[in-house]
C-alpha positions in Angstrom: 0.1 0.0 0.1 1.4 3.5 -1.0 1.7 6.0 1.7 -0.5 8.6 0.1 -2.3 9.2 -3.4 -2.0 12.9 -3.5 0.1 13.0 -6.6 -1.4 10.2 -8.3 -5.3 11.8 -7.6 -3.7 15.3 -9.3 -3.1 13.5 -12.6 -6.3 11.2 -12.2 -4.7 8.0 -12.4 -4.3 5.2 -9.8 -1.1 4.2 -7.7 -0.8 0.9 -10.1 -0.3 3.0 -13.2 2.5 2.5 -15.6 4.7 5.0 -16.7 2.7 5.4 -20.2 -0.3 5.9 -18.0 1.3 8.6 -16.0 2.1 10.3 -19.3 -1.2 10.4 -20.4 -2.5 11.4 -17.5 -0.2 14.3 -17.2 -0.8 15.2 -21.0 -4.7 15.3 -20.2 -4.6 17.3 -17.3 -1.7 19.9 -19.0 -4.0 20.3 -21.6 -6.9 21.2 -19.6 -5.1 23.7 -17.2 -2.5 25.1 -19.4 -2.8 28.9 -19.1 -2.6 29.3 -22.8 -6.1 28.0 -22.8 -7.7 29.4 -19.9 -6.8 33.0 -20.1 -10.1 33.7 -18.7 -9.5 31.4 -15.6 -7.1 32.6 -12.8 -7.0 29.1 -11.2 -5.7 27.4 -14.4 -2.0 28.8 -13.6 -2.0 27.2 -10.3 -3.5 23.9 -11.1 -1.0 23.7 -14.6 1.8 23.8 -11.6 0.1 21.2 -9.6 -0.1 18.6 -12.4 3.3 19.5 -14.1 4.9 19.1 -10.3 3.1 15.7 -10.0 4.3 14.4 -13.0 7.7 15.4 -12.3 8.0 13.2 -9.5 5.7 10.2 -10.7 7.5 10.0 -14.0 11.1 9.3 -12.3 11.1 6.0 -10.7 13.3 6.6 -8.1 11.2 9.7 -6.8 8.1 7.8 -7.1 9.5 4.8 -5.4 10.4 7.1 -2.4 7.0 8.9 -2.5 5.2 5.7 -2.6 7.1 4.4 0.6 7.0 7.4 2.5 5.1 10.2 1.0 5.9 13.7 -0.3 7.0 15.4 2.9 9.6 13.0 3.2 10.9 13.4 -0.5 10.7 17.0 0.1 12.7 16.8 3.3 15.5 14.8 1.3 14.9 11.6 2.6 15.4 12.8 6.3 13.9 11.2 9.5 10.1 10.0 8.4 7.3 12.7 9.1 5.0 12.5 12.1 1.5 12.7 11.2 -0.1 16.1 12.3 3.1 17.7 12.0 3.2 21.0 10.1 4.2 24.5 9.9 7.7 26.0 9.7 10.1 23.3 10.4 7.7 20.7 10.4 6.6 21.0 6.7 8.7 22.7 4.4 6.3 22.8 1.7 3.3 24.2 3.6 3.0 28.1 4.3 4.1 31.0 2.8 7.1 30.0 0.7 8.3 31.6 -2.2 7.1 29.7 -5.4 4.6 27.8 -3.3 1.1 27.1 -3.6 -1.6 25.0 -2.2 -3.3 22.1 -3.8 -6.4 22.3 -1.7 -8.3 19.2 -1.2 -7.4 16.3 -3.5 -9.8 13.7 -4.8 -10.2 10.8 -2.5 -9.5 12.9 0.9 -6.5 13.8 2.5 -5.4 17.5 3.7 -4.1 20.0 1.5 -0.5 20.8 0.7 1.7 23.1 -0.9 4.7 22.5 -3.4 7.8 24.9 -3.3 10.2 25.7 -6.2 12.5 27.4 -4.1 14.0 24.1 -2.3 15.8 24.2 0.8 17.2 21.5 3.4 18.8 19.9 1.2 15.5 18.2 0.1 14.1 17.9 -3.5 13.2 21.1 -5.3 10.3 21.4 -8.1 11.4 22.4 -11.5 9.3 25.3 -13.3 6.3 23.9 -14.6 6.8 25.7 -17.9 10.1 23.5 -17.9 8.3 20.5 -17.0 6.1 21.1 -19.8 8.6 21.9 -22.3 10.7 18.7 -21.7 7.4 16.5 -21.9 6.8 17.8 -25.3 10.5 17.1 -26.5 10.1 13.4 -24.9 7.5 12.7 -27.1 4.6 13.6 -25.0 3.0 15.4 -28.2 2.5 12.5 -29.9 0.7 10.2 -27.3 -3.2 11.4 -28.6 -4.8 12.7 -31.8 -6.9 15.6 -30.5 -6.6 19.1 -31.5 -4.0 20.1 -28.6 -2.1 23.1 -27.4 1.2 20.8 -27.9 1.4 21.6 -31.4 2.1 25.4 -30.7 5.1 24.6 -28.6 8.6 23.6 -29.4 11.4 25.6 -28.0 14.7 23.8 -28.3 13.0 20.6 -30.1 11.1 17.6 -30.4 11.1 13.5 -29.6 10.1 10.9 -32.3 7.7 8.5 -31.3 9.2 4.6 -30.5 12.2 4.0 -28.2 15.2 2.2 -27.8 15.6 -1.4 -26.7 16.7 -1.9 -23.0 15.6 -3.6 -19.8 13.3 -1.6 -17.8 13.1 -2.0 -13.7 10.0 -3.1 -12.1 9.0 -2.3 -8.4 6.3 -3.9 -6.1 3.6 -1.9 -4.1 0.7 -2.8 -2.0 -2.9 -2.5 -3.3 -5.9 -1.4 -1.4 -6.4 -4.8 0.1 -2.8 -5.3 1.1 -2.2 -7.3 -1.6 1.7 -7.3 -3.3 1.6 -6.3 -6.9 4.4 -6.1 -9.5 4.5 -2.5 -11.0 5.0 -2.7 -14.7 8.4 -2.0 -16.1 9.5 1.1 -17.0 9.1 1.9 -20.6 11.5 2.2 -23.5 13.2 5.7 -23.8 12.4 7.8 -27.0 14.8 9.3 -29.7 15.6 13.0 -28.9 15.6 15.4 -31.8 17.7 18.6 -31.8 17.7 21.4 -34.8 20.7 21.9 -35.9 20.7 25.6 -37.8 23.6 25.9 -40.8 24.0 28.4 -43.7 23.5 27.8 -47.3 27.1 27.8 -47.9 27.9 25.4 -45.3 25.5 23.1 -46.9 27.3 24.0 -50.4 30.7 23.1 -49.2 29.8 20.8 -46.0 31.1 21.2 -42.8 32.0 19.5 -39.6 30.6 20.8 -36.4 31.9 20.2 -33.2 29.7 20.0 -30.1 29.9 19.7 -26.3 27.2 17.3 -25.8 25.9 16.9 -21.8 24.1 13.7 -21.1 22.7 11.8 -18.1 24.1 8.6 -17.2 22.3 6.1 -15.4 24.4 3.2 -13.3 22.0 -0.1 -13.2 24.0 -1.5 -10.5 24.2 1.5 -7.9 20.7 3.2 -9.4 22.8 6.5 -9.2 22.8 9.2 -11.9 25.4 11.5 -13.1 26.2 13.9 -16.1 28.8 13.3 -18.7 30.4 15.6 -21.0 31.6 14.3 -24.9 32.7 16.2 -27.6 30.7 15.1 -30.7 31.8 15.8 -34.3 28.8 16.3 -37.0 30.0 15.7 -40.5 27.3 17.8 -42.9 28.1 16.6 -46.5 27.8 19.0 -49.2 24.3 19.1 -50.9 22.4 17.9 -47.3 19.0 19.7 -47.5 17.0 21.2 -44.5 15.1 18.5 -42.9 18.0 15.8 -43.0 18.3 13.9 -40.1 22.1 12.9 -38.7 21.8 10.3 -36.2 24.0 9.0 -33.4 22.5 6.0 -31.5 23.0 5.8 -28.0 24.2 9.2 -27.1 21.6 10.8 -25.6 20.7 10.5 -22.0 20.8 7.3 -20.6 17.6 6.0 -18.4 16.1 2.8 -16.6 14.8 1.6 -20.0 18.1 2.3 -22.2 20.0 5.1 -23.8 18.5 7.4 -25.9 19.3 8.2 -29.6 20.3 11.4 -30.5 19.1 12.7 -34.0 19.8 16.2 -35.3 17.5 17.8 -38.0 19.3 20.4 -40.2 17.4 23.7 -40.4 18.4 26.1 -42.8 19.0 29.5 -42.3 17.8 32.4 -44.5 20.3 33.6 -47.1 20.4 37.3 -48.1 20.0 36.6 -51.7 19.3 32.8 -52.8 16.3 30.4 -52.2 16.6 26.6 -52.2 14.4 24.8 -54.4 15.5 21.2 -53.9 19.2 21.4 -55.6 18.2 24.6 -57.6 19.1 28.0 -56.3 16.6 31.1 -57.3 17.9 34.5 -57.1 15.9 37.8 -57.5 16.8 40.8 -59.3 15.2 44.1 -59.0 14.7 46.6 -62.1 13.1 49.9 -62.1 10.6 50.5 -65.2 13.1 51.9 -67.5 15.9 49.3 -67.2 12.8 46.8 -67.7 12.1 48.5 -71.0 15.1 49.7 -72.2 17.6 47.0 -70.9 19.9 46.3 -68.0 22.9 44.2 -66.7 23.4 43.3 -63.1 26.3 41.1 -61.6 25.2 38.2 -59.4 27.8 36.5 -57.0 27.3 32.5 -57.2 27.0 30.6 -53.8 30.6 29.7 -54.5 31.8 33.1 -54.8 32.0 33.5 -58.5 30.8 36.8 -60.3 28.1 36.1 -63.2 26.9 38.8 -65.5 22.9 38.8 -65.9 21.4 41.0 -68.5 18.7 41.7 -70.4 18.2 43.8 -73.8 14.5 45.0 -72.9 11.7 44.8 -72.8 11.8 42.5 -69.8 8.8 41.1 -68.5 8.1 40.8 -64.7 8.7 37.6 -63.4 11.1 36.9 -66.3 13.2 33.7 -65.2 17.1 33.2 -66.9 18.2 29.4 -65.6 22.3 29.0 -65.3 23.1 25.4 -65.4 25.4 23.8 -62.6 25.3 26.6 -60.7 22.9 25.5 -58.1 23.8 23.4 -55.2 25.5 20.0 -55.3 23.3 17.0 -55.5 24.3 14.8 -52.7 23.2 11.3 -54.1 25.3 12.4 -57.5 28.7 13.3 -56.6 29.9 16.0 -59.2 26.8 17.2 -60.1 24.7 20.3 -59.1 21.6 22.1 -59.7 21.0 25.5 -61.5 20.8 28.9 -60.6 17.7 30.7 -61.3 17.6 34.6 -61.8 13.9 35.8 -61.7 13.2 39.5 -62.7 11.2 41.7 -60.5 10.1 45.2 -61.8 9.7 48.1 -59.4 7.0 50.3 -61.1 6.9 54.0 -60.1 4.3 54.8 -57.4 2.9 57.9 -59.1 3.5 59.8 -62.7 2.8 63.3 -63.9 0.5 64.1 -66.4 3.0 64.8 -68.6 4.8 61.7 -68.4 1.7 59.8 -68.9 1.2 61.6 -72.2 4.9 60.8 -73.3 4.1 57.3 -72.4 1.0 56.9 -74.6 2.9 58.6 -77.5 5.8 55.9 -76.8 4.0 53.0 -76.3 
């Protein structure tokens, strides 16, 4: 039998819930109470904090085990002497009363007194993360892909996201007692997800290819001792000439290590905006702007190609708006066809005068 059920009640789940059910419970509650969906409800922000912090404990197998055995107060004290029933106030309950960042959950479903969380920490005990950070991390680890309703997760991304599916690995199960005192086996921790991170690169880097070095910090988990640690490693990312935005560069086993296994780390290339060119598969499109006089009588421009060459672009006039000139083999490298390149396309944009005098109009009528 668990010591208390307040955090489970907050997510609308039972103490026997699997990690997948905990995630679904948090997802449902976070969608319900997210401040951006409840701008007219002043209480939604507090409820959002409550469910986020409940998820932070229950989604961590070690913290969940401590909570199941001793309750929230013991966990917040940092595993010190077990709390006595009825103790409270300053020194008795570090998370109850007027504390910076603290708030009350009120009467929870299933009975029990109210209690407060604190994001401030103190006394060496556990400190809650910011609710928005918990929500963001849940999104990155695949939380947005757990349902098919039109939800708010699509509006958030921040640093990145996780794909569905996971890695192989041995989960760890734990035992608990149900309401009848019977010992049951909790389901194994599910497999961890693949972590995806955006990697911004310039068009020039995609043209030439580049090796990017990144210092990766990742969590490690010792299955023997159950301890967690941080590890730093230098990762060299090889970006080949001609790679496109959206290309995934995969590093198996380079993500955080959890009980269910070690995450794969995927970098997804994103293309920075270029001042001249727009990429169209392997072609590059540039726009030159002409005034009406140039468009009618002839023009000459100089374009610098993606590899730094100077190309003279001209027209004898009249040149229609939208007119295109194609220059073969001056575009991007074709990654699957070494030695071949796409084309450079120069498109004409004609800038018309904003006004004309009566005399100018008359002259144009005579000419045209």
